N, C-alpha and C positions, 0 to 999 in steps of 0.2 A: 598474498596481502599483508601489507608494508606498513603497520601502526607502532605509534608508541604508548605506553600505557603512562600516565600522570597523575602521583594522586596528591593531593591536596589540603591542607588542614585547616579549616576556617575556625577560631574559639575551640570550643569542644565538640565540634560536629565534623567527623571526615566524610570529603567527600569523594567519590572516586569518578575521574571519566578517563573516555577514551579520546587520546587527539589524533586527528588523520593526519598520514605523512605529509611530511610536508610536500617532499615528489606528486602529490596526489591534489592539490585545491581544488575546492570548490565540488567537490564528489561526497556521497552521502557517506563514505567508511573509508576515505582514501580509495576506491575503487575503480580498477578502468572500467570501458563501456562492457556492455552486455554480454559482446560475443567473446571478451576474455575473460570476464570476472566465470561466467557462467561452465568455460572449462574447468577452472578452478575448483568451485563447487561440487562440479560431478563427480570429483574425486573422491569425496566425503560420504564412503560409504552408509557411515551410522546416522550420517543429518538424512541420505536419501532416503533409507530405512523407518527415519521418524517424521518424514516428511508426509510416506507413505501412508503410513500407519493412520498418522492424527487426519491428512484431509479424507481418507478412503470411510474413517469413524464420521466426520463429520457431513458428508456428503449423504451417506447411509441416512442419518438422523434426522437431516435436511428432506431428503425424498417421503420417507415414514411422514412427520408434520405437514405436507403441502398434503401428500392424502389424504389427511384429514380434513382436510379444509375446502369443500366443495367450489367456495366462491373464489378460489385464489386468481384465477386471470380475473374475474371482478374489480377483484384487492390491487392487482398489479397495473389493471386499466385505469383505474383512479386516484393511484399512486401518479403513475405516468402524467394525467392532465394536473393534477393539482402542483407537480412540482413545474410541470408548461407554463402553467400559469405565473408563479411566484417566480420566471425567467424573464415573461414579455412585460409585470409590472414590478421589476425587483425594487425600484427605484422608489416606486408607493409605501410597498411593505416594507423596505429597511425603515424611513421616516415614522411609519406608524408604529413598527418595533421602538427605536429609538423614544416615542411621545411616550408612548404605555410605560417602558421599561423606566424611565425618569420619574413617571407620575408613580412609580411602586417604591422611588428611591434609589433607584440602581442607577448610580455614574458611566455615562454610555464612553466610549472614545472610540474612534477611527483610526486604522491603522491602514495603510498605501501599503506597506508590506512588513516581512518577518522581522525585519532589523528596527523599526518603529514599534511595532508590538512589544517586543523584547525589553526595547528601551521604558513603553511605559509600562508592563510587568514592575520589572527592576526598579523604576522610581516610586512607585504605590510601595513597595518592600520597605526602602531607602524610607521615606516617609513615615513610616509604623514601626521602622526600628527593629527589623525581625532580621535573623539572619539565620534563617532556614524557612522553607515551604514546604507542605506536601501538597502533593498532586493526586488526581483522580487520573485514570487513563487518559492520555489525551494524542489524539494523531495529530491534530492541530498544533500542538506547543514544539511536537518535536518535527514538524515540517520546517520552522522556524527555526532550528535548532535553540530551544530556549535554555533548556538544563545547562548547557555550555555556557551559554550566554552571563546566566544571573553565578553560576561559578566562578565567570570570572569578577562577574562584579561582588566578589566575596560572601554569595548566597546560597547556601547548601540547599536540594533538591531531592526532596525522597518521594521515589514513587513506590505507591502503595496499590496497585493493583496486584496481582501476586505474579504474574507472568512477566509486567513490567517490573519488578523486584528482582526475578531471577536474572533478567536482561541488565538490570543496573548492575546487580551484585556481580556476574560475570562480565562488567568492563564489554559488553556486548552490543548489540544494535538490534530491535526487533526486527524479526522477518515476517510480520505476516500481520495485517489492521487490528481484528480481531484476537489472535492467541498469538502475541508477539513472540512468546517463547517456544512456538512448535517446534523450532529446529533441535529445543532439547530435550532428553530423555529422563529417567526417575532419576539414575546413576546419575548423571551429571548436574542435575538440581542439587542433587544429596552433595555430593562434592564441592558445588558452589558453597550451597548454604553454612556445610562444614568450616571450607578456609575464610569465607571473608565476611561472615555475619559477623563477628567478634571484632572487625575493624571499623565498624560503622553501629555499634548499638550490641543488643541482647546478644550473645551467641547460641547458634543453635546446640543443642543438648549433643556432648562426645560421643553418643552410643546411635543417636538416630541414622534410623535406616531409610528403607527407599519406599517404605510405606508411605505413599500421598497424603494419610489425614495425619500422618507425624512432620511430614514437611510441613503442610497446611497451618499445623498448631504451631512449628517453629517461626516460622514467619507473621502467623499473629499475633505471637508474643514480641518478635520482633518490632514489628507496626505499632503495636500498644504504644510504648514510651513516646514514640514521636508523634501519635495524634495528640496524646494527652498535652503535651507540652506546645505543640503548634498554634501559632498567634495566624498564621494567615494560609489558605490554603490555594492552590491553582488549579481548574480545568479546563476542558473541552466545551463541549455541547452539543449534543444530536440534536435539538431542535431548539428555533426560538421562535414563542407564539406571538403575534405581532397585534391580535387583538386584546391581548389580556397583559400582556407585557411579560411572560414568562420563560424562564429557562428550564430546559426538559434535561434529564439526561439520565439516560438507562442502563443498569451495570447487573451484574452477575453476583459478585461477592459479600457487599455492603462495606466494601472500602471509601466508595465515592460516599456514600452516604455518612459514613463518620465527617469526613471532610466536609460535607453540605452544612452540617452542625455544629463541629466543636471548634473550629476555628473563628473567630472574629473579624477576620474579611474575606471575602474570598473576589477571585478573579477568574472570567472566562474569558476564555481566548475563540471565537467563534469564525465560521467562516460566513463571509455575508450570503452564501449560496442556502446554509441553515435556515432561514427563516418560512416558516409555515403563515398560510392568511388567518387561520383562525384553532383555535381549541377545538371545533369539532372533526380538524383534519387530523388531528392525532391520532384518532382512531383508529384510521388505513393503516398506519405507519406501527403504531405498535402492535400490530397484528402481524405485518409483513417480518417486520426486522427480527424478531427473535427466531423466527423461524427460519429464516435466509441464515442468520448469524450463527446460530448454535444449536439450530433443532429443538428448540425448547419454545411449546406452546404460548408463554411468557416471561418476561423477564424478569427476576425474583425481584430486581429494588429498580420502581420509576419512582423519580423524585420530579416535581414540580416545582420551580423555587419563583413566587412571582412578586419576589424584591424584598424589601427587610422589614423585620416584623417584631417588637420590642422582647427583649428577653427568651429569643427562639429564635436560633441559627446565628449566622452571619448578622453582624452590625452594621457591617459595610460592604455593598455589594458592587462590582463592576462589571461590566460586559464590555468588550474588545474586538468591535466588529472587524476583521482581517481582510483584506484584498487578495493581494498579495499574487499577484495573475488575473484572477478570478475575473478582472473585468473583460480582459483580454480575450478569454474565454468563451464568455457571450457574446462577444461579437460577431462570433464564427456562428452561424447558421446550424451549419450540421455539429461542430465540435460542443458548440455550447451543450447538447444533452448528456454531455458525459458530470454538469453539475447536479443531476439531479440523483447522483449516486450519494444514499444513505451511509455508506461505510461496512454494510453487512459482511461483505468481502465472499459471498456465493460464490462470486465469477472467479475468486483467487483459489478455493476451494475445488471447485472443477476443471481449472488448467493445468493440463499436463503438461506444460513446458514449465508453470513453476513448481510443480511438485516435483521435477527434476531438476532442476537449476535451483532452487530453492530463493527465499527472498531477498537475500544481502547482492545478488547478482545485479540487484534492479537499478542498484546506486541512488535509492529513494526510500522514503516509510513508506511509498505506495508502492508496492511488487505488483507482481503478477497482471491481470487484462488492464485492469482499473489504472495500474501504475503507467500502462503502456499508453495511454488514453489519456491520461490525465500529465503525465510529468511533463512531456513535451511542450504542452501546450501552456502550462504554468510556468515554465522556463524557459521554452522555444525549441527549436526544432535545429536551431544553430548551437545546441547546448552538446559539448562533447561526447556525453554520457548520455544525455537521451535521443538524440536523435538515432540513434539505432535502437532505441524500445519499440518503435513500430513495425519492426521486423521480428522482436523477439515473440513470434506467434505463428502457430500453425495455420488460422482462419479456419477452425475447427468450426466454430459456432458455436461449441456449448457455453460460453460465457453468456451470449444473447438469451438463452434459454432460461435461465436459472435468474437473471436478474430480476430483482423483484420492481426495479421501477423502471424498465424495459429498455435500456441504454443499447444502443444500437452498435457494441464496440467495433466488428468486423468492417461497418462500416467509416468510423469512425477510423481505425485503423488504415483503411487506403486511401484517404482523404491527408491521413500523416504524413505515407511515405511520399505522396506525390509533393507534400511539401519538402520535404528532406531532399527528396532529388531537385528540386527548384532552385531551393535556398543552395545548395550546392553547387549546383550550376551558376546564379546569379550573384553569389560572393565570392565563389572562386575557393571554396574549403580545401585546404590539402588534401585530397583522399587517399586511405591508406590500402593497402595491397586488394582486401578484400572487397570494398568497396570498387574502385576500378575493376577486379575481376568481374565482380556482377556484372555493372555496367556493361563490362565484355560481352561477358556472355548474352545478356541481352538481344547486344546488336550482332552478335553471331546469330541467335534466333530468329530477329527481325527477318535478317537475310535471308534463313534457311528456307524461311515462310510464304516470303514475298512472292519466290517463284518455284513450281515444282520441281524443275532441274537443279535447284540449288539445295532442295529437298533429299533427291534421290541423290547428291551426291554426299549430301553428308551420312544419309546410311548406306551407304560403300563402306566409310566410316565405321560405322559401329556396326558391322556384318563381319568386318576384319576385326573387331575385338571382341567381340563373340567368339572365332574363331583361335584366339589366341588364346583366351581364359578356356574355353570348352567346357562352359558349364558350370564353373566357379564362382566364388562371392568375388564380385568389385571391392577391391581396398581402396586405400588412399592413392589420387593420381598428383603428381608435381602441376596441379593447375589451380591457382587461388581461388576459394569460393568452393570449388569441386573436392579439392584436398580434403575443408575441413566437413564438408558435409558427409563423405564417405565414410570420412576416421570413424563414425559414432553411427550407423547404420549399416546393415547387412542388405546389398542390395545385386539381385540377380545380374548376372552379363546380359548382354545384348544379345537378342537370339541371331542365328548365323542365316537364320532367313527372312524377310520382311514379308508382310502384304504386299506391298506393290508386285515382289517380285515375283509372290505367291502366285498374283491374279494374273501378270504378264505369262506363268508359264500353264496353268491351269484352267485359264478363261476366254483369253486374247486367240490361242492356238485354235479353239474350236467354235470361233465365229466362223 
C-alpha cells in the first residue's frame, strides 16, 4: 500500500489525515482491487490472528444471544417485511419524515451524492463559525469522506468512538463497520495512544499499560476536553422514524450521548433507506440489532431525538438525507434487498473470506459480504475496484443464515457477477490476465461439457497429471487464475484412473 501521511494544523487544533497515494485515485485507501489487495493482507500474520480472535468471540456471543430468543425467526420475518414496505413506499415515508422533522424544529436537507452532503455540513460549520466538530461513529460520513473534506476546509474533525479514535490516531482506516479497529490488538493500541495522543490534545500517561481499562481511561480523558469545548457535532443515524420525526442513534460507550447533549448544533447525515414507518417498528429492530452486532441483549445507550427542546441538548438540529446511488439500487428488483441492511455486521463476522483478508482489502468502508453486494451497486460494476468484489466470496451462504433482515447475499452476488461480465463485454473494458484467464477456463469448461468425447479427452490429460505427480499436492502452475488459486490451497493430484475408465473395465466387459 502506497500512502503519504500529511499533518495539517488549524489554529490550536491538530488534524491528522491519511491521504491516498496519487497513483491510486478513487479508491478507499489508494488500494488496488480486492484480488491484489487481499494478497498483501494475507501476509499480515498479526492482523490475521487479531481478526480470527475477534470475529470468533463476536460470533459466539451472537449465537448465545440468539439461542435465548425463541421468537428470533419471527423477528427476522417482521424486520424483512417492514423494510420491504419502506422500499416499496420510500417516497411517501421520506416526505412524511421531512414533514414531521420540520414540525419538530429540525432543518431537513437533501443530498444527491457525497460531495453535496459534505458541502452542506461544511457550510453549516462555517455559518456557525466553528473550526472543529466532534463526531459520533458514522459509516455514512465515512462513505462520503466527510472528515477529509472538512479538514480541507480548515475544520478539525474528532472521532469520539473508542475504536474510531484508535483508527484516527493511528492514521488508519476502519476495517469493520461495527468494530472499526478490529485489526488492532492491545499492544498496538497502547503504542498508538502513547505516541499520538500528545500531538492532538491530552497525552496518554507515560506508564500506560496494555490493560483495557487503562487504555479506555486515557481515551476518556483525552476526549473529555474536546466534548466540553465542542460547539458542533456530526452524526449518522441508525433509524429515522417517519411518524414522529425522530432520529434514533444506538451505541455502546456513551460518547454518542455526549455529542447529542453538549454541542449547540447537531448535524446528522442519514441514508434515505434508514427511514422506518413508525415508532412501533423500532421495537423489532432494537431486539435484532444489538444481538446481531455485538452479542448484547440491548444497546447500553439508545437515544431518540425528536427535534429541538429549549435548554436541553442541541438548539439547532439538521438532518441530511443522502442518496449517493441508493435510488439506483432501489430500481433493481433483486439488488434493492440490500437496502434492508441495518449495519449490524453479522454477515462480516461470519464470513471466512473477510476473516482472512481483512476489511481494508475491499477498498471501501463497507467490507465483507455487505460490501461485496452494496459497493458495486452504489458506485457501479464498471468501477475498477468494485467490479471484482462480487467474486470475493465462496458462496458458502453463511451470511444469508445470520442476516437479521434476511438479505439474500448469494443471489445478489450471482446477479452482480452476471452484470460484471455483461458490462465488460458491452463496454469493452480492458481485461487483465486474471479476468481473461477466468473467461478462458469457462470457455474450456463449456467445450468439455458439450460432448462426452470432449470430456474424455480432458480426462486423458488429468490422468497424465496424476501419474506425473504420483500422489503429491498440486502447486502453482503457470496458468492465469489457476496459478493464483492453487498458490493458497492444498489440492490433491488428479487420480490416475477416472470413473469412466473404471466403468469400462469393470462393467462393460461383463455385459
